[in-house]
C-alpha positions as CSV (number, residue, x, y, z in Angstrom):
1,M,-13.7,-20.7,-8.0
2,I,-10.4,-22.9,-8.7
3,R,-10.8,-22.3,-12.2
4,F,-10.9,-18.2,-11.1
5,L,-8.5,-18.1,-9.3
6,L,-5.9,-20.3,-11.3
7,K,-7.0,-17.5,-14.0
8,R,-5.8,-15.3,-11.8
9,L,-2.5,-16.8,-10.7
10,L,-1.6,-17.4,-14.6
11,Q,-1.8,-14.0,-15.2
12,M,0.2,-12.9,-12.1
13,I,3.0,-14.6,-13.9
14,P,3.7,-11.3,-16.6
15,V,2.5,-8.8,-13.9
16,L,5.5,-10.1,-11.9
17,I,8.0,-10.2,-14.8
18,G,7.1,-6.4,-15.1
19,I,7.4,-5.4,-11.9
20,S,11.2,-7.8,-11.6
21,I,12.1,-5.5,-15.0
22,V,11.2,-2.4,-13.3
23,A,13.0,-3.1,-10.2
24,F,15.9,-4.2,-12.4
25,L,16.0,-0.8,-14.2
26,L,16.3,1.1,-11.3
27,G,20.0,0.2,-10.9
28,I,20.3,1.0,-14.0
29,L,19.1,4.2,-14.7
30,M,19.4,6.2,-11.6
31,P,22.0,8.3,-11.5
32,G,25.6,7.0,-10.0
33,N,27.8,4.1,-10.9
34,P,26.8,1.2,-8.6
35,A,30.4,0.0,-8.3
36,E,31.6,3.4,-7.5
37,I,29.2,3.6,-4.8
38,S,29.9,0.0,-3.6
39,L,33.7,1.5,-3.5
40,S,32.4,4.5,-1.5
41,S,30.3,2.7,0.9
42,E,33.8,0.8,1.9
43,G,35.8,3.8,2.9
44,A,37.3,4.8,-0.7
45,Y,35.8,8.0,-1.2
46,S,37.7,8.7,-4.5
47,P,38.3,5.0,-5.9
48,S,40.2,4.8,-8.9
49,K,39.2,3.7,-12.6
50,E,41.0,0.2,-12.1
51,Q,39.2,-0.3,-8.6
52,I,35.7,0.8,-10.3
53,K,36.3,-1.8,-13.4
54,L,37.4,-4.8,-11.2
55,R,34.4,-4.0,-8.7
56,E,32.0,-3.9,-12.0
57,E,33.5,-6.9,-12.9
58,E,33.1,-8.8,-9.7
59,L,29.4,-7.7,-9.6
60,G,28.8,-8.5,-13.3
61,L,28.6,-4.7,-14.1
62,D,30.5,-5.4,-17.1
63,Q,28.0,-7.5,-18.9
64,S,25.0,-6.4,-21.3
65,Y,22.0,-5.4,-19.5
66,I,20.0,-8.4,-20.9
67,T,22.8,-10.7,-19.4
68,Q,22.6,-9.1,-15.8
69,Y,18.7,-9.2,-15.8
70,I,18.9,-12.9,-16.2
71,N,22.0,-13.4,-13.4
72,W,19.7,-11.1,-11.1
73,S,16.6,-12.9,-12.0
74,K,18.1,-16.2,-11.0
75,K,19.2,-14.8,-7.7
76,T,16.0,-13.6,-7.1
77,L,14.0,-17.1,-7.8
78,K,15.9,-18.8,-5.5
79,G,15.7,-15.8,-2.6
80,D,18.7,-14.3,-2.9
81,L,18.3,-10.3,-3.5
82,G,22.2,-9.2,-3.2
83,T,23.9,-7.5,-0.3
84,S,22.9,-4.1,0.8
85,Y,25.4,-1.6,0.0
86,K,25.1,0.3,2.9
87,T,24.9,-2.1,5.8
88,K,26.8,-5.1,4.2
89,K,23.8,-7.6,5.0
90,S,21.7,-9.5,3.0
91,I,18.8,-7.5,1.7
92,K,16.5,-10.8,1.7
93,N,17.0,-10.6,6.1
94,E,16.6,-6.8,6.1
95,L,13.3,-6.8,4.6
96,K,12.2,-9.6,6.8
97,K,13.2,-7.9,9.8
98,R,11.3,-4.8,8.6
99,L,8.1,-6.5,6.8
100,P,6.2,-7.3,10.5
101,N,5.6,-3.5,11.3
102,T,4.9,-2.5,7.8
103,L,2.2,-5.4,7.7
104,T,1.1,-4.2,10.8
105,L,1.1,-0.6,10.3
106,A,-0.8,-1.2,7.3
107,M,-3.1,-3.6,8.1
108,L,-4.5,-1.6,11.1
109,S,-4.6,1.4,9.0
110,L,-7.0,-0.8,6.8
111,L,-9.2,-2.0,9.4
112,V,-9.4,1.7,11.0
113,T,-10.3,2.7,6.9
114,V,-12.9,0.3,6.4
115,F,-14.3,0.3,9.8
116,L,-15.2,4.1,10.2
117,G,-15.4,4.6,6.3
118,I,-17.8,2.3,6.0
119,A,-19.7,3.4,9.3
120,L,-19.6,7.3,8.3
121,G,-20.5,6.4,4.7
122,L,-23.6,4.1,5.8
123,L,-25.0,7.0,8.6
124,M,-24.4,9.6,5.6
125,A,-26.7,7.8,3.3
126,I,-29.6,7.4,6.4
127,Y,-29.0,10.8,7.3
128,Q,-28.8,12.2,3.7
129,N,-29.1,15.9,3.1
130,R,-29.2,16.6,7.0
131,L,-26.8,18.5,9.0
132,F,-24.6,14.8,10.3
133,D,-24.4,14.6,6.5
134,Q,-23.3,18.2,5.7
135,C,-20.9,18.3,8.7
136,Q,-19.4,14.9,7.3
137,Q,-18.9,15.8,3.6
138,F,-17.2,18.9,4.8
139,L,-14.8,16.8,7.1
140,S,-14.5,14.0,4.5
141,I,-12.9,16.5,1.7
142,L,-10.8,18.1,4.5
143,F,-9.9,14.7,5.4
144,I,-8.4,13.7,1.7
145,S,-7.5,17.3,1.6
146,I,-4.7,17.0,4.4
147,P,-1.4,15.8,3.3
148,T,0.2,13.6,4.9
149,F,3.1,14.5,6.4
150,W,1.7,17.9,7.8
151,L,-0.8,15.8,9.7
152,G,1.8,13.6,10.9
153,L,4.0,16.5,12.5
154,I,0.7,18.0,13.7
155,L,-0.2,14.9,15.6
156,M,3.5,14.6,17.0
157,M,3.3,18.6,18.2
158,V,-0.1,18.5,19.8
159,L,-0.3,14.4,21.4
160,S,3.3,14.4,22.1
161,E,4.7,17.5,22.8
162,K,2.5,19.8,24.2
163,Y,0.0,17.0,25.9
164,H,2.2,13.9,26.0
165,L,-0.6,11.5,25.6
166,L,1.5,9.4,23.1
167,P,5.0,8.7,22.6
168,T,6.9,10.8,20.0
169,S,8.4,8.2,18.0
170,G,9.7,4.5,17.8
171,L,7.5,1.4,18.8
172,T,7.5,1.1,22.3
173,S,4.1,0.3,23.2
174,L,0.7,-0.3,21.7
175,K,0.4,3.6,21.9
176,S,3.0,3.9,19.6
177,W,1.0,2.5,16.4
178,I,-2.0,5.3,17.3
179,M,-0.9,8.3,15.7
180,P,0.9,6.3,12.7
181,V,-2.3,4.8,12.0
182,I,-4.5,7.6,11.7
183,T,-2.2,9.7,9.9
184,L,-2.0,6.9,7.4
185,S,-6.0,6.1,7.3
186,I,-7.7,9.4,7.6
187,A,-7.7,11.0,3.8
188,N,-8.8,6.8,3.0
189,I,-11.4,7.4,5.7
190,G,-13.0,10.3,3.6
191,S,-12.6,8.5,0.4
192,V,-14.2,5.5,1.6
193,S,-17.3,7.3,3.0
194,R,-17.6,9.7,0.4
195,L,-17.8,6.7,-2.4
196,L,-20.0,4.1,0.1
197,R,-22.8,7.3,0.7
198,S,-22.3,7.6,-3.7
199,S,-22.7,4.0,-3.9
200,I,-25.7,3.5,-1.6
201,L,-27.7,6.7,-2.9
202,N,-27.4,5.3,-6.7
203,E,-29.1,2.0,-5.5
204,L,-32.2,4.0,-4.0
205,P,-33.7,4.7,-7.0
206,Q,-33.5,0.9,-8.0
207,H,-36.6,-1.0,-8.4
208,Y,-36.3,-3.9,-5.7
209,I,-36.0,-0.7,-3.4
210,L,-39.0,0.4,-4.2
211,V,-40.7,-2.9,-4.1
212,A,-39.1,-2.8,-0.5
213,H,-40.7,0.9,-0.1
214,S,-44.2,-0.6,-0.9
215,K,-44.1,-3.3,1.5
216,G,-44.3,-0.6,4.3
217,L,-40.5,-1.3,5.5
218,K,-38.5,1.2,7.0
219,E,-35.9,3.5,5.4
220,K,-33.4,2.8,7.9
221,Y,-33.7,-0.9,7.6
222,I,-34.1,-0.7,3.6
223,I,-30.6,0.6,3.2
224,F,-29.0,-1.1,5.3
225,R,-29.9,-4.7,4.7
226,H,-30.3,-4.2,0.8
227,A,-28.9,-1.1,-0.4
228,F,-26.0,-1.4,1.6
229,V,-24.9,-4.7,0.4
230,N,-25.0,-4.1,-3.3
231,S,-23.1,-0.9,-2.7
232,L,-20.0,-2.6,-1.5
233,L,-18.7,-3.7,-4.7
234,P,-17.1,-0.4,-5.5
235,V,-15.9,0.3,-2.0
236,I,-14.1,-3.2,-2.0
237,A,-12.6,-2.3,-5.1
238,M,-11.0,1.2,-3.7
239,I,-9.9,-0.4,-0.6
240,G,-7.9,-3.2,-2.1
241,S,-6.0,-0.3,-4.5
242,M,-5.6,1.8,-1.2
243,F,-3.3,-1.2,-0.3
244,S,-0.4,0.2,-2.8
245,G,-1.3,3.6,-1.6
246,I,-1.0,2.9,1.7
247,L,2.3,1.1,1.3
248,G,3.5,4.2,-0.8
249,G,2.5,6.4,2.2
250,S,4.5,4.0,4.9
251,V,7.8,5.9,3.6
252,I,6.4,8.8,4.9
253,V,4.7,8.1,8.2
254,E,7.6,5.6,9.2
255,N,10.3,8.4,8.9
256,I,8.1,10.9,10.4
257,F,7.3,8.3,13.6
258,A,10.8,6.7,13.4
259,I,9.3,2.9,12.6
260,N,11.7,0.4,11.4
261,G,9.8,-1.3,8.4
262,L,9.9,-1.2,4.7
263,G,9.0,2.6,3.9
264,K,12.2,3.5,5.9
265,F,14.3,1.0,4.4
266,A,13.5,2.2,1.0
267,L,14.2,6.3,1.6
268,E,17.7,5.1,3.3
269,A,18.4,3.0,0.3
270,I,17.2,5.8,-1.8
271,N,19.7,8.5,0.3
272,Y,22.4,6.2,0.6
273,R,22.0,5.1,-3.5
274,D,21.7,1.4,-2.3
275,Y,20.3,-0.1,-5.3
276,P,20.0,-3.5,-4.5
277,A,18.5,-2.3,-1.6
278,L,15.9,-0.6,-3.5
279,Q,15.3,-3.2,-6.0
280,G,14.3,-5.7,-3.3
281,Y,11.7,-3.4,-1.9
282,V,10.2,-2.8,-5.1
283,L,9.9,-6.3,-5.7
284,L,8.3,-7.2,-2.6
285,T,6.1,-4.5,-2.4
286,G,5.0,-4.9,-6.0
287,I,4.5,-8.7,-4.8
288,M,2.3,-7.8,-2.4
289,V,-0.1,-5.2,-4.2
290,V,-0.5,-7.9,-7.0
291,L,-1.7,-10.6,-3.9
292,V,-3.7,-8.2,-2.4
293,N,-5.8,-7.6,-5.5
294,I,-6.1,-10.9,-6.3
295,L,-7.7,-11.0,-2.7
296,V,-10.3,-8.5,-4.0
297,D,-11.0,-10.3,-7.0
298,L,-11.5,-13.4,-4.5
299,I,-13.7,-11.4,-2.5
300,Y,-15.6,-9.9,-5.6
301,Y,-16.5,-13.2,-6.3
302,C,-17.2,-14.3,-2.8
303,I,-20.4,-11.4,-2.6
304,D,-21.5,-11.8,-6.1
305,P,-20.4,-15.9,-8.0
306,T,-22.6,-13.9,-11.0
307,L,-20.3,-11.3,-11.6
308,S,-17.5,-11.2,-14.2
309,V,-14.3,-10.0,-12.9
310,G,-11.7,-8.6,-15.1
311,G,-14.1,-10.0,-18.0
312,D,-12.7,-13.9,-16.8
313,L,-15.9,-15.2,-14.8
314,N,-19.1,-16.5,-17.0
315,E,-18.0,-15.9,-20.4
């Protein structure tokens, strides 16, 4: 496992370099002059060319892109992500302040997805082609098809505005997490349940299942004790890949429910063309996704140490 982990960490280095390049390019490719935007945010609605040129020199924008990237990377490695154009505060501190809310939302959504998705998928496989399975297959497709923003607005309208069961927005209590978590996890529940059902049904014709049947074991026991465990690997892979989708979905959900998280911070950065803030967001979320993928590979290894994950093990 140590050898495998070291390989994954080494492979993470070029990925992180790629993420840093993408984050840096956002400040170059997006419309608008960062120097002019910076001056405008300070109240200079029509900055002169001289002012813009001085601010470009101050921000290092008069240098070549390669030099700018190297200087930006050096500061980033030291933990300095720059200063927000909008708030005039340290981007590192701004991200640190909002990170707990986004992580809480993401982890709660993953837990709900794992628990309900696996439970429903297992029941669908046990009661295959029966009424429960048919109804749940329909609901799974419905869950996947519902737009996130539409579901959030409907939940808010029904549960908050009409029946006053849950708070409309903000994080005033534990109840405040219910609607955002449901909104963010409902489509993933449908995907996980369908994948697990299909994976279990693919295991049932295998020889070890037939041997279990020949021993007189009950169908439910065989599915739960044998087929279920061997069907988890593709589900774990899907759940790991869902993390990046959840982070992306949090941009919509956090703004709908007024949650002060990374997603809301990113959307505000886009609206105000706050490029340094957006660069910090992309870099942080990219690192989080990479770390989660490494964790998924470790779970793969723990479940089946003989499996070659990404062609690295047992070469």
